[in-house]
N, C-alpha and C positions, 0 to 999 in steps of 0.2 A: 504494500500500500504506500501511496505517496501522502505524507502528512504535511499540511500547510502550517503556517505559523500559529494560527489560532488553535488548531488541533494539538500541536505540540504543547501549547500553553495549558490546555486542559489536562493533558497527560501529566504535566508537571504538577498541576494542582492535585490530581488523584494520587500521585506518588507521595506528596506531602501528607495527604489525608491518610493513606494507608500506614504511613509511619507515625501518625499521631502528631504531626507537626503543624503549627499554625501557618497558613498560606497568606501571602501578602495581598492578594487580590482575588475576589471570587470570579471564577470562570474567565480569567484574564484573557483578553483578546477576542472574546465573543461579543460582537456588537449585536444590535437589534436584528440584523439580517443574517446572523450566523448563530443559529441555535445548536446545541449539543445534539449530535445524531446518535440515537439510541435504538438498539434492537433487543427484542425479548425472545428467549427460547424457553418454551414450556408454558402453556396457556391454561394451567389448572387454576383453581380458585385463588391461590396466593399470588400467582403471576398476574392474572387479569385485574385483580383488585389492588393490593398493596403496591406492587411494582408496576402496575399498569394504569388503571383508571385514576388512581389517586395522583400519580405523577402528571398525567395529562391535565387534570383539573387544577392542581396546585402550582405547577411550574410551566405554564404555557409559553412564557417568554424566554425560558431557559433551555428547553429541550423539545425535541420532536421525535416521535417514533418513525423510523424509516423501514421497519420490517418486523414481522411476527413469525415465529416458527414453532411447529409442533408436528408430531407424527400423525395426529388426528385432524384431518381437513375440516370436519364438521365443527370441532371445537375451535379451530382457527377462525372460521367465519363468524362464529358467535362472539369470539374474543374481540375481533375487530369492531363489531357492532357495539358491544358492551363498553369497550374502552373509549369509543368515539374517536377513532383515528382513521386517517385516510392514507394507508400505506399498503404495500404489497405483502401478501402472506406466502409462506413457504413451508413445504414439508422437507426440504433439503437445506440443512444448516449451512453447508459450504457455499451453496448457490446464493443464499441470502447475504452472507458476509461479503462475498466477492462483488455482488451487485450493489448492495446498500452502502458499503464502505463506512461502517459505523465508527463512532468515536468510543462508544461504550457498549459492551454486551452484558445483558442481565440474564443470569441463568436461574431458572425456577423449574427445572425438570425434576423427575424422580431422583431421589438422593443418589442412587447407584450410578446415575449417568452424569452427575455434576462434573466429574473429572474430565469426561470426554469433551464437553463444550468449553470448560475452563482452559484446558490445554490447547485445544484448537484455536480458541480466541486469542490466547497469548501468542501462538505461532503465527497468527495472521497480523500481529502487530497492534492488537487492540488491548485496552484495559478492560478488565472484567469485574463485574459485581455479582457475587453469588449469594443466593439465599442460604441460610444455615440448613443443615450442617454442611461443612466444606465438602466432605465425602464420607465413605462408610468403612474403609479399611486402611491399614498402614501402607500397603503397596500403592494405592491410589494417592494417599497423602504424599508419598515420596515422589511419585510421578508429577504431581502438581508443584511440589517444591523445585524439582529439577527444571520443569518447564518455565516457571517464573524466573529462576536465575538465568536461564539461557536466553529468555526473551528480553530481559531488562525492562519488562513492563510490570504492571502492578495489579494486585488482586485485592478487592475490598470484600469483606464478609459482613453480611447484613445482620449484625447482632443488635437488635433493637432494645432488648431488656436493659442493657447498660444505661440507656439514655433517659430512663424515667426518673423523675425527681426523687422518688423514695429510694431507689437504688443508688442514686448519686449522693444522697445525704449519708448513706452508709459508707460509701467510698470516701467522702469528705472527712468523716470522723476517723476512719482508719488511716487515711493519708496524713491527718494532723496528729497522729500518734496518741489519740484520746485515751486508749487503754493499753498503750505500750506494745511491745512485740507480741504478735498473735501466736499462741501456743496450740490452740485447738478450736475446731468449729463443728457445730452440730447443724446439719442442713437437711430438712425433710420437706419433700414436695408431694402434694396430694392432688391427683386428677380425679374429678368426680365421675360418677357412673354415666354421665352424658358425654363429657369431653373425652374421658379415658376410653370409653367404648368406641368412639369415632375412629381411633387409630386402628382398632382391630377389624373394622369394616373395610378399611382401605388397603392399599398396597403396603402401607406401613407395617402391617401384621406379618410381613414376610421378611425374614432375615436378609435374603439376597437383595431386596429392594431398599430397605431402610437402614440395615445394620443394627436393627432393634431400637427400642426407645432409649437404650443406653447412649445411642448416637443421635437419633433424630430429635428426640425431645430433650434429653439431659444435656446435650451440647450447650443449650441456653444456660443451664444451671452451672455447668463446669466452667463456661466462659466467665460467668459472674464471679465464681470463686477465684479463678486465675487473676481476674481484674482486681477484685477486692484485696486479695492477698499480695498482689504485685509480685508474684512468683510463679514458677513453673512446677507442675506435678512431677514427682520422681518415681513413685511406685504405687500400685493399686492391687488390692485384694478384694474380691467381690463374691457375693452370693446372688443367685437369681433362679426363678422358676416360673413355669406357666401352670397356674393352678386354678384360674377363674374362667378365662376365655378359652377359645379353641375347642379341642376335643373334650374339655371338662364340662361342656354344656349338657343339659338334660335332653336336648334335641337339637336339630339343625335343619336349615333349609338352604335353598340356592341363593336367595336374596330376600330382603324384607318385602319387596313388592310381590303380592300374591302368595305369601307364605301361609301355610296352613296353621302355623302357630302364632299368628299375629295377635290373637286375642289373649294369649296366655304368656307370651314372651315379654318380659319387662324391658328388654332391649330392642323391641320393635321400633323402627324409625321410618316415618313416612316421608320419603324424599319428595313426593309429589306436592307437598305443602309449600315447597319453595320453587317458584317458577325459574329462578336463576339456576338452581341445581338441575332442574329438569332440562333446561336448554343447554347448559354447559356439559352435563354428563349423560343423562338418560337418552336424549335424542341422538347422541353421538356414539352410543355403545356399538352400533353396527360397524363402525370403522376400525376399532381396535379391541373390542371385547371387554373394555374396562368397566367393571360394575362398581358404582360408588356406594351402593347400599347393600354390600355383602353381609352375610351372616357372621356375627361375632363368634359363633360356635363352629365354624367350618374347620375341618381337619388340617388344612394346609397351614394354618397359623403356627408359626414356630418361634416367635419372639417371647421374651419374658414379660410377665405382668406384675411381678414383684421383684424389687431390686434393692440391694444394699451393698455399700462399698466403704472401705477404708482407703483413704488417699493420703499418702505421705508427700509433702512438698519439699522442694529443695532447700527452703528456709527453715525446715524442721517442724512446720505446722502440720497437724494431723486433722483430717476431716472425716467425720462420720456422716455419710450421705445415704438417703433412701428415697425411692420413688414408688408410690402406690398408684395403681391405675383404676381402681374400683372403689374409691372412697365415697362416703355419703356426701362429702362436701369438697369443694375445690379451694385450695389455698396452700400456703407454705409458711414455714417458720425457720428462723436461723438464730444461732447464738454464737458469738465470737468471744472466746476466752483469751484474755491478754495478761501480760505480766502486771499490769496496773489496774485492770478492771474487766468489764464485760459489756457487750452490746446484745440486747435482745430485740429482734424485729420479726414481724409477721404480716400476713395479709389474708383476710377473709377466713380467719379461724372463728367459727361461730360462737364458741363459749367465751372467747376473749372479748369479742365486740358485743356480745349479747344481742345478736341480730340474726334473723333467719333470711338469708338471701335466696332468691329464686335460682336454684342450682342449674336448671336447664338454660336460663337466660344469661347466666354469669359469663360463660365463654363468648357468647355472641356480643355482649357488651365490651369485653376485652378486645375483641377483634374489630369493633366498630370504629371506623376512622373519623366519625362525625361527632364524637363526644368530647371534643377538646375543651368545651366550656363546662363540662360536668366535673367541677372541682370537688375533691373530697379531702378530708383531713385524716391522715394516718399517723398514729404514734409509734415511736420506738423508744426503748429504754436504755439509757446510758448509766452504767454503774462504774464508780471509781473506788478502788480500795480505800477504806477508812472514811468514806464520804457517803452522804445520802444519795440515792439514785435520782436521776433527772428524767422526766418524760419530755421528749422532744416531739413536737407536733409538726408534721411535714405536709405541706400543701401538695397534693398529688392529683391524679386524674384516673377515672375509671376506664375510659376508652383508649384504644390504640396502644395496648400493652403498657398501661400506666403512664401514657404520655410519651413513651419512648419512640413510637413510630414516627411521629411528625418531627421530633427533634433529630432523629437519624436522617430523615429525608432533607430537612433544612440544611444540615451540615454538608451533605453531599452536593445538593443541587442549588442551594440558595446562598449559603455563607461558608464556603470552604475555608475562608481565611479567619473565621471566628476562633478566638482563643479556646484551647482545649486542655485546661490545666490538669484534668483528671484522666486524660488519655482515653476518652470514650471511643475514638475512631479505631476500628479493628482491621488489621491486615492479615497476611497469610499465616504468620506465626501464631496469632491468636486463634485463627481457624483450626490450624493443625493441633495445637495443644489442647483445645477443647474436645475435639473428637478423639484424640489419643487416649484420654481418660476412659471414655466409653468403650473404645476398642480394647484397651487393656482390661477393663472390667469383664468384657465378654470372654476374652481369652483366659482370664483368671478363673471364671466359672467352669469353663471347659476343662482346664488343667488342674483345678483345685490347688493353685499355687499363686503367690504374688507375681506380678508382671512389672518389669522395669520399663519406664517410658523411653529411656535411652536405647533400648533394644529394638524399638519399632521403626524409627526413621533416623536420619543423620542429625536431627536437631537434638541438642543436648540440653537438659533442664538447667535453668539458671535460678539462683536464689533471689535474684532481683531482676525485674524487667525494666528498670529505669535506664 
């Protein structure tokens, strides 16, 4: 590809963003007549909404989509309509990149194929932005690392949870040494029976597609840990099992639609209630056979539904982590123990807040990009040895992953030169280290032994990421 001055300027901005460095000028060199040329590969729900429609609506003067790609032509046509773009659609990724000559490739395909498009994009001389997780195994991680080094281009990983005000307040307290050196962490995440079950209906329930929820879901949590602790993981020992979903069910069907057990199965989900889901998935099953409302009890499910891990960090911090996928409520809690005190934080734990949230609507609210004005107050507790504890009230948001979604987008597409004192921006090392914890946990379960992070790729854990 031939890159003009304005395109090179954007690549420089992206490189500074991936490194977590302040950029002197947002999208320097792009005038009103030169928008950022973007293509999207993977037009599932995450792609067409968060990385599609929202960008079109929020940043019309900064970027334009010049191509959409998917293996499913029906989904492609609906994606173009839903996003409100006027660009060519492709079922061939290479053809799209050669014709559209994009500045930025956004990858939102199935997790197991992320590496294909990341590596190809870098080889074509483009910068790449990928949805989390970066990839699903250590070999693909190494291939991505090699490709980025060889290409001299950059890779951004879409870690949105970091950017929320509540998560940032925790980072601020730790960064300011409020409780001294961190010695241990207890971190527990609970997916409710609505959100948790959704992973087992989809391709996420297959190890070869998602790498398990150790990778697909927990990559969020592990990235937060790495970022909060400002250190790399060193060793993982884990347990896990499939005991609730899959073949453990009392019955099974082909899919929820038309299932004979719809009146007795508590996990029955009526996809036809959502016109968006029908048009995006149901109407396009004929092209690739993908069923969005699969049975959560089907025999092919082979991922874990309960997970627990001990993670040792290079700075000697020890983390006790768990993920539950069939909890009556959705929420999480964490406690940091330090040499000088402790921090307790949580979200949506019913008995702590003394409120009963609508569990079915909770995930929809989190994913909603239009709740930016829905401010909420969330407390966290700061303890210091020999002192009374403090309750710190954090102004947060319910929608868009706690306000993280729009802040991530604004940093990338609106204000890339904005100060980033807490290093929110995530690059390839962040992406690799977050998935390596999940990969190591998976390997540990299979071998019943601790797994060292340094044995998985050529990245060596560091006690400090500064």
